[in-house]
C-alpha positions in Angstrom: -93.4 110.5 106.6 -95.3 108.5 104.1 -97.8 110.2 102.0 -101.1 108.5 102.5 -103.1 108.0 99.3 -106.8 108.1 99.7 -108.5 105.1 98.0 -111.6 106.1 96.1 -114.8 104.8 97.7 -116.9 102.3 95.8 -119.5 105.0 95.2 -116.8 107.2 93.5 -115.6 104.3 91.4 -119.1 103.6 90.2 -119.8 107.3 89.5 -116.6 107.5 87.4 -117.5 104.4 85.5 -121.1 105.7 84.9 -119.6 108.9 83.5 -117.2 107.0 81.3 -120.1 104.9 79.9 -122.3 108.0 79.4 -124.9 106.8 81.9 -126.8 109.7 83.6 -128.4 109.2 87.0 -131.5 111.0 85.7 -131.9 108.2 83.0 -132.3 105.6 85.8 -135.7 104.5 87.2 -135.0 103.0 90.6 -137.6 101.1 92.6 -137.4 99.2 95.8 -139.4 96.0 96.5 -139.3 93.4 99.2 -136.8 90.7 98.7 -137.5 87.0 98.9 -135.5 84.1 100.3 -133.2 84.0 103.3 -132.9 87.0 105.6 -135.6 86.4 108.2 -137.8 89.3 109.4 -135.6 91.9 107.6 -136.5 90.7 104.1 -140.2 90.6 105.0 -140.3 94.1 106.4 -137.8 96.2 104.5 -137.7 96.8 100.7 -134.1 95.8 100.2 -134.4 94.6 96.6 -133.4 97.2 94.1 -134.8 97.3 90.5 -133.0 99.6 88.1 -134.2 100.5 84.6 -132.0 102.4 82.2 -134.6 104.1 80.1 -132.5 104.9 77.0 -131.4 101.3 76.5 -134.4 99.6 78.1 -132.1 97.4 80.2 -133.5 96.4 83.6 -131.6 94.7 86.5 -132.8 93.5 89.8 -130.5 93.1 92.8 -131.3 91.4 96.1 -127.8 90.0 96.8 -127.5 91.5 100.3 -129.8 92.4 103.1 -128.8 96.1 102.9 -130.6 98.4 100.5 -127.6 100.7 100.1 -125.3 97.9 99.2 -127.9 96.5 96.7 -128.2 99.9 95.1 -124.4 99.9 94.4 -124.4 96.3 93.2 -127.4 97.0 90.9 -125.6 99.9 89.3 -122.5 97.6 88.7 -124.8 94.9 87.2 -126.4 97.5 84.9 -123.1 98.9 83.7 -121.8 95.4 83.1 -124.9 94.6 80.9 -124.6 97.9 79.0 -120.9 97.3 78.3 -121.6 93.7 77.2 -124.3 94.9 74.8 -122.0 97.6 73.4 -119.2 95.0 72.9 -121.7 92.6 71.2 -122.9 95.4 68.9 -119.4 96.5 68.0 -118.4 92.8 67.4 -121.4 92.2 65.1 -120.6 95.4 63.1 -116.9 94.3 62.8 -118.1 90.8 61.6 -120.4 92.3 59.0 -117.6 94.5 57.6 -115.2 91.6 57.5 -117.7 89.4 55.7 -118.3 92.2 53.1 -114.6 92.5 52.7 -114.2 88.8 52.1 -117.0 88.7 49.6 -115.5 91.6 47.6 -112.0 90.0 47.6 -111.1 88.7 44.1 -111.0 84.9 43.7 -107.6 83.2 43.5 -106.5 81.6 40.3 -107.0 78.1 41.7 -110.5 78.9 42.7 -111.3 80.2 39.2 -109.9 77.1 37.7 -111.9 74.9 40.0 -115.1 76.8 39.1 -114.4 76.5 35.3 -113.6 72.8 35.6 -116.9 72.2 37.5 -118.8 74.1 34.8 -117.2 72.1 32.1 -118.0 68.9 33.9 -121.7 69.9 34.4 -121.8 70.9 30.7 -120.6 67.4 29.7 -123.2 65.7 31.9 -126.0 67.8 30.4 -124.8 67.1 26.8 -124.7 63.3 27.4 -128.3 63.5 28.7 -129.6 65.2 25.5 -128.8 62.4 23.2 -130.1 62.1 19.5 -133.7 63.1 20.0 -135.0 62.4 16.4 
């Protein structure tokens, strides 16, 4: 007989990802509002649109993709986690860029660069000297 492996449900996958990102369910403010657009009487009667606010980061997402509140709740959590991950990646990238820039600035100049700078200084000095003239 084959051993049947039980696939994790979408809810389990989302819960695991939230734990990995350090998102606590208690930090989320969840509100339900009526959706707009297509969906007929259902959207007008039922509050299927889910708004999630992650208080620590201040990130807010709104999901009205489907006509089902439970599905929108899951999708809103996925959107929120995607946004939090994107912000973290951007922050890490910016920090890496800042460190790399500081490293480049501290790196000693090459001999060719030093010679170019000195040649430019000598040229500027000659131009200034020729402007001075006799001045009696």
